[in-house]
C-alpha positions in Angstrom: -39.6 13.4 19.5 -36.8 11.4 20.9 -33.8 10.3 18.8 -31.7 7.4 20.1 -28.4 8.6 18.8 -24.6 8.1 18.7 -22.6 11.3 18.2 -20.0 9.5 16.0 -22.4 7.6 13.8 -22.8 8.9 10.3 -26.2 7.2 10.1 -27.4 9.2 13.1 -25.8 12.3 11.7 -27.8 12.0 8.5 -31.0 12.3 10.6 -29.7 15.2 12.8 -28.6 17.0 9.6 -32.0 16.7 7.9 -33.8 17.7 11.1 -31.5 20.7 11.4 -32.3 21.7 7.8 -36.0 21.4 8.5 -35.9 23.2 11.8 -37.5 20.2 13.5 -37.0 20.1 17.3 -36.2 16.8 19.1 -34.5 15.4 22.1 -31.5 13.1 22.1 -30.6 10.0 24.1 -27.0 8.9 23.5 -26.3 5.3 22.9 -22.8 3.8 22.7 -21.7 2.3 19.4 -19.0 0.3 21.2 -20.9 -1.1 24.2 -24.0 -2.7 22.9 -24.9 -4.8 26.0 -28.0 -2.7 26.9 -29.4 -2.6 23.4 -32.1 -5.2 23.9 -33.5 -3.4 27.0 -33.1 0.0 25.4 -34.3 -0.6 21.9 -35.9 -4.0 21.9 -39.5 -2.7 21.8 -38.7 0.0 19.3 -36.4 -1.3 16.6 -36.0 -5.0 15.8 -32.5 -4.4 14.5 -31.5 -2.8 17.8 -29.6 -0.1 15.9 -29.3 3.6 16.1 -30.7 5.9 14.9 -34.1 5.0 16.3 -36.6 7.8 16.4 -39.7 7.8 18.7 -42.3 10.2 17.3 -44.5 12.4 19.5 -47.3 9.9 19.3 -45.1 7.1 20.6 -44.6 5.3 17.3 -40.9 4.3 16.6 -39.0 4.3 13.3 -35.6 2.8 12.7 -33.1 2.8 9.9 -31.6 6.1 8.8 -33.0 5.9 5.2 -36.5 5.3 6.4 -36.3 8.2 8.9 -34.9 10.5 6.2 -37.7 9.6 3.8 -40.4 10.1 6.5 -39.3 13.6 7.2 -38.0 14.4 3.7 -41.2 13.5 1.8 -43.1 16.7 0.8 -40.0 18.9 1.6 -37.5 20.5 -0.8 -35.2 17.5 -0.2 -37.3 15.1 -2.3 -37.9 16.2 -5.9 -41.4 16.4 -7.3 -40.4 14.6 -10.5 -41.0 10.8 -10.2 -37.8 9.9 -12.0 -35.7 12.2 -9.8 -37.3 10.7 -6.7 -36.3 7.3 -7.9 -32.8 8.6 -8.5 -32.7 9.9 -4.9 -33.6 6.4 -3.7 -31.0 4.9 -6.0 -28.3 6.9 -4.4 -29.6 6.2 -0.9 -29.6 2.4 -1.7 -26.1 2.8 -3.1 -25.0 4.5 0.1 -26.3 1.6 2.3 -25.2 -1.2 0.0 -21.8 0.0 -1.4 -20.6 3.0 0.5 -21.5 2.6 4.2 -20.5 -1.0 4.5 -17.0 -0.1 3.3 -16.2 3.5 4.4 -18.2 3.5 7.7 -16.9 0.0 8.7 -13.2 1.0 8.1 -13.7 4.3 9.9 -15.3 2.5 12.9 -12.6 -0.2 13.1 -9.7 2.2 12.7 -10.9 5.2 14.7 -13.5 4.1 17.2 -13.3 0.4 18.0 -11.4 -0.6 21.1 -10.8 -4.1 19.9 -8.1 -5.5 17.6 -9.3 -5.8 14.0 -8.4 -8.0 11.0 -6.1 -6.0 8.7 -7.1 -8.1 5.7 -10.8 -7.2 6.3 -9.9 -3.5 6.6 -7.9 -3.6 3.4 -10.8 -5.4 1.6 -13.3 -2.9 2.9 -11.0 0.0 2.0 -10.8 -1.2 -1.6 -14.6 -1.4 -1.7 -14.7 2.2 -0.3 -12.5 3.5 -3.0 -14.8 1.8 -5.6 -17.8 3.7 -4.1 -15.8 6.9 -4.1 -14.8 6.3 -7.8 -18.5 5.9 -8.7 -19.4 9.1 -6.9 -16.6 11.1 -8.5 -17.6 9.9 -12.0 -21.2 10.9 -11.3 -20.4 14.3 -9.8 -18.1 15.4 -12.6 -19.8 18.3 -14.2 -22.7 18.5 -11.8 -23.3 20.2 -8.4 -25.6 17.7 -6.7 -26.2 14.0 -6.9 -29.8 14.5 -8.3 -31.3 17.5 -9.9 -30.2 21.0 -9.2 -30.4 21.3 -5.4 -29.6 19.4 -2.2 -31.6 16.3 -1.8 -31.8 13.3 0.6 -29.2 11.6 -1.6 -26.7 14.3 -0.8 -27.5 14.2 2.9 -27.2 10.4 3.0 -23.8 10.3 1.2 -22.3 13.3 2.8 -22.5 11.8 6.3 -19.7 9.2 5.9 -17.9 10.7 2.9 -16.9 13.9 4.8 -15.3 11.8 7.6 -13.8 9.1 5.4 -10.3 10.5 6.2 -10.9 9.1 9.8 -10.7 5.7 8.2 -7.6 6.5 6.3 -9.3 7.3 3.0 -7.5 9.9 0.9 -10.0 12.2 -0.8 -7.4 14.4 -2.6 -7.7 12.5 -5.9 -11.5 13.3 -5.9 -11.9 16.9 -6.9 -15.6 16.6 -7.8 -16.3 15.0 -4.4 -14.3 17.7 -2.7 -16.3 20.5 -4.3 -19.5 18.7 -3.6 -18.6 18.3 0.1 -17.9 22.0 0.3 -21.3 22.8 -1.3 -23.2 20.6 1.1 -21.3 22.0 4.1 -22.1 25.6 3.0 -25.9 25.1 2.7 -28.0 27.2 5.0 -29.1 25.2 8.1 -26.0 22.9 7.9 -24.7 21.5 11.2 -21.4 19.6 11.7 -21.3 16.0 12.8 -20.0 17.1 16.3 -22.6 19.9 16.8 
């Protein structure tokens, strides 16, 4: 398998983290998240959105979008619950991550820490407020529980861990979120865990 990847992308990291937990071998081709000029040539026939991660399976079929890749490999594993309702909850948190969390926390992190272009301070402040709202929702949910869904690590935790654990790179202060802090430590101490820069 070949993963079109960016080392700093949380979306790519989600895929690498799950594949590490599963012991699934793959090759990497690095793609810049800043210079996107070669995306049509590189990914045009593989992913209509021209985004990473894009994974090419051993049989040549391609799959894009981190959530779809997570579900493809997670289904039938310990990371997707057997219970139908809990599976739906995993998807609920994965959708929350892509709709509320990632467009705020990941965008601010990219603009502040990785973009080489000037950015609109008002946009960053607006996205930072949205990021704190997402963190507030996670904190409320994690109070009194160890995992986002059920009693073990699921795709929901993997999806939300990716950008939450590097939120400080975008200037987010996680110190007022003790439940999130404890959850981050639990995810990071799971057997098979790899760091984003591994």
